[in-house]
C-alpha positions in Angstrom: -46.4 19.4 -35.8 -46.3 16.1 -33.9 -48.8 15.4 -31.2 -47.9 13.7 -27.9 -49.9 13.5 -24.7 -51.0 11.9 -21.5 -54.1 9.8 -20.8 -55.5 9.2 -17.4 -58.2 10.4 -15.0 -58.1 12.8 -13.3 -55.3 14.9 -14.8 -55.3 18.0 -12.6 -51.6 18.1 -11.9 -49.4 16.8 -14.7 -45.6 16.6 -14.5 -45.4 15.3 -18.1 -47.0 18.3 -19.8 -44.7 20.8 -18.1 -41.7 18.6 -18.7 -42.3 18.0 -22.4 -43.6 21.5 -23.2 -40.4 23.0 -21.8 -38.3 20.4 -23.6 -39.9 21.1 -26.9 -39.5 24.9 -26.5 -35.9 24.7 -25.3 -34.8 22.2 -28.1 -36.8 23.8 -30.9 -38.9 20.6 -31.4 -42.0 21.1 -33.5 -44.3 19.2 -31.3 -47.1 19.6 -28.7 -47.9 17.7 -25.5 -51.6 17.6 -24.5 -53.6 16.2 -21.6 -56.3 13.8 -22.6 -58.5 13.2 -19.6 -60.6 10.0 -20.2 -63.4 9.3 -17.8 -63.6 5.8 -19.2 -60.9 3.8 -21.0 -63.3 2.9 -23.8 -63.0 6.6 -24.9 -59.4 5.7 -26.0 -60.5 4.4 -29.4 -62.3 7.6 -30.2 -59.3 9.7 -29.1 -56.9 7.7 -31.4 -59.3 8.1 -34.3 -59.7 11.8 -33.9 -56.2 12.8 -33.0 -53.1 12.3 -35.2 -50.9 11.1 -32.3 -47.3 9.9 -32.3 -47.0 8.9 -28.7 -48.8 8.8 -25.4 -48.0 8.4 -21.7 -50.5 6.5 -19.6 -51.2 7.2 -15.9 -53.6 6.2 -13.2 -55.9 4.4 -13.5 -55.2 2.9 -17.0 -51.7 1.4 -16.9 -53.3 -2.1 -17.0 -56.6 -1.4 -18.6 -55.0 0.0 -21.7 -53.3 -3.3 -22.7 -56.3 -4.8 -24.6 -56.4 -1.7 -26.9 -52.8 -2.2 -28.1 -51.6 -4.2 -31.1 -48.3 -5.2 -29.5 -46.5 -5.1 -26.1 -42.8 -4.9 -25.5 -41.4 -7.9 -23.6 -40.5 -5.9 -20.5 -44.0 -4.4 -20.3 -45.5 -7.8 -20.8 -43.5 -9.2 -17.8 -44.5 -6.3 -15.7 -48.2 -6.4 -16.8 -48.5 -2.6 -17.1 -48.0 0.0 -19.8 -47.2 3.7 -19.3 -45.9 4.5 -22.8 -47.6 4.0 -26.2 -45.7 4.4 -29.4 -47.8 5.0 -32.6 -45.9 3.1 -35.3 -47.0 4.9 -38.4 -45.2 2.5 -40.8 -46.8 -0.6 -39.4 -50.0 1.2 -38.3 -49.7 -0.3 -34.9 -50.0 0.8 -31.3 -47.1 -0.6 -29.2 -47.0 -0.6 -25.4 -43.9 -0.1 -23.3 -43.0 0.5 -19.7 -40.6 3.4 -18.8 -41.6 3.4 -15.1 -39.2 0.6 -14.5 -36.3 2.4 -16.1 -37.0 5.6 -14.1 -37.3 3.7 -10.8 -34.1 1.7 -11.3 -32.0 4.7 -12.2 -33.4 6.6 -9.2 -33.1 3.7 -6.7 -29.6 2.2 -7.5 -27.4 5.0 -5.9 -29.3 4.6 -2.6 -29.0 0.8 -2.2 -26.8 -0.6 0.6 -25.9 -4.2 1.5 -28.7 -4.5 4.1 -31.4 -3.5 1.6 -32.4 -7.1 0.7 -36.2 -7.0 1.3 -38.8 -4.4 0.3 -42.4 -3.6 1.1 -44.4 -2.2 -1.8 -47.4 -0.1 -0.6 -50.2 -0.3 -3.1 -51.1 -2.8 -5.9 -51.8 -0.5 -8.9 -50.1 -0.4 -12.3 -47.0 1.5 -10.9 -46.5 -1.1 -8.2 -45.9 -3.8 -10.9 -43.0 -1.9 -12.4 -41.5 -1.3 -8.9 -41.8 -5.1 -8.2 -40.2 -6.0 -11.5 -37.2 -3.8 -10.8 -36.7 -5.0 -7.2 -36.9 -8.6 -8.2 -34.5 -7.9 -11.0 -32.1 -6.6 -8.4 -32.6 -9.8 -6.3 -34.5 -7.9 -3.6 -37.3 -9.9 -2.0 -40.7 -8.1 -2.2 -44.0 -8.1 -0.4 -47.1 -6.1 -1.5 -49.1 -4.3 1.2 -52.7 -3.3 0.7 -55.8 -2.4 2.6 -57.4 -5.7 1.6 -56.4 -9.2 2.6 -55.0 -11.5 -0.1 -52.9 -14.6 0.0 -50.2 -12.9 -2.1 -50.0 -9.7 -0.1 -50.0 -8.3 3.4 -52.4 -5.8 4.9 -51.2 -2.8 6.9 -52.4 -4.5 10.1 -50.0 -7.4 9.3 -46.9 -5.2 9.6 -45.3 -6.3 12.8 -42.1 -5.1 14.4 -40.3 -8.2 13.0 -41.5 -7.6 9.4 -40.6 -3.9 9.6 -37.1 -4.8 10.8 -36.6 -7.3 8.0 -38.0 -5.2 5.1 -35.7 -2.2 5.1 -36.9 -0.7 1.8 -40.5 0.7 1.7 -41.9 2.0 -1.5 -45.1 4.0 -1.6 -46.9 3.6 -4.9 -50.2 4.9 -3.6 -51.4 8.6 -4.1 -51.5 9.1 -0.4 -49.8 12.4 0.5 -50.1 13.9 -2.9 -51.1 17.5 -3.2 -53.7 18.8 -2.3 -54.3 16.0 0.3 -50.8 16.4 1.8 -52.0 15.4 5.3 -52.6 11.8 4.2 -50.1 8.9 4.5 -49.9 5.1 4.3 -50.8 3.6 7.7 -47.6 1.7 8.4 -46.2 1.4 11.9 -43.7 4.2 11.6 -42.5 3.6 15.2 -40.5 0.6 14.0 -38.5 2.6 11.4 -34.8 2.9 11.9 -31.7 4.4 10.2 -31.4 1.2 8.2 -34.7 2.0 6.3 -35.0 3.5 2.9 -38.3 5.2 2.1 -39.1 5.8 -1.5 -42.3 7.7 -2.4 -43.5 7.8 -6.0 -45.3 11.1 -5.1 -43.2 14.2 -6.0 -45.6 17.0 -5.0 -45.0 18.0 -2.2 -41.2 17.2 -2.2 -41.5 15.8 1.3 -44.7 13.9 1.8 -45.9 13.0 5.3 -44.7 9.5 4.6 -41.1 10.8 4.0 -41.3 13.2 6.9 -42.1 10.4 9.3 -39.1 8.6 7.8 -36.8 11.5 8.5 -37.9 11.6 12.1 -36.6 8.1 12.5 -33.3 8.6 10.7 -34.4 6.9 7.4 -32.9 7.6 4.0 -35.6 9.1 1.8 -36.3 9.8 -1.9 -39.3 11.3 -3.7 -40.5 10.4 -7.2 -39.2 13.4 -9.1 -36.1 11.9 -10.5 -37.9 8.8 -11.4 -40.5 10.9 -13.3 -37.7 12.7 -15.2 -36.0 9.5 -16.1 -39.2 7.7 -17.2 -40.1 10.8 -19.4 -36.7 10.8 -21.1 -37.1 7.1 -21.7 -40.6 7.7 -23.2 -39.0 10.2 -25.6 -36.3 7.7 -26.6 -39.1 5.1 -27.3 -41.1 7.4 -29.4 -38.1 8.4 -31.5 -36.3 5.1 -31.9 
């Protein structure tokens, strides 16, 4: 039986385990998908030594921290600077890092894009935000990161004026704000400046409509949660592990 799994911390609610367990059962695949909660990334080496793994997904907060533990990184993952898929190459005895977040996001985003969607705000600066930025730039959409802390390369939430909000008509939330069980939380953007021209994309999928997305609906925005992106990135993970 082949072993696959997810590393991260914490791992209370995992889309991946449910998705792959159901896939394995439905398709009669002799494999198991486990959750490996690592309080520290340095525990990764011990995990690899003790478990005969064929593939792993990587989630918060290790999408960047995992890179030094890998033997090789795919070109796309290298450009992004974040890894969320690890393939265990048994022939070469190597751990190879990939990024499937970018594939999932692009497939989920493309059908929603309109001609006025030329600039995007990316809320958050973690590993997932890097994949989002990569896809948007690939699609020739200008991007700006938004964070709580000031930086010459990013805006703070306090910097979001009416003018900026009018120009940047795509807003992607890559933070965990609004995720179950803290469903009352939301990114502190000036929602009053949202219009029907805006597209709000939330990487959170539980609940289906976060407070962020609900505020968008109130102002006539197009909205999308992260469920389809997660499905597509999981399918891409499976392709990577089996190619």
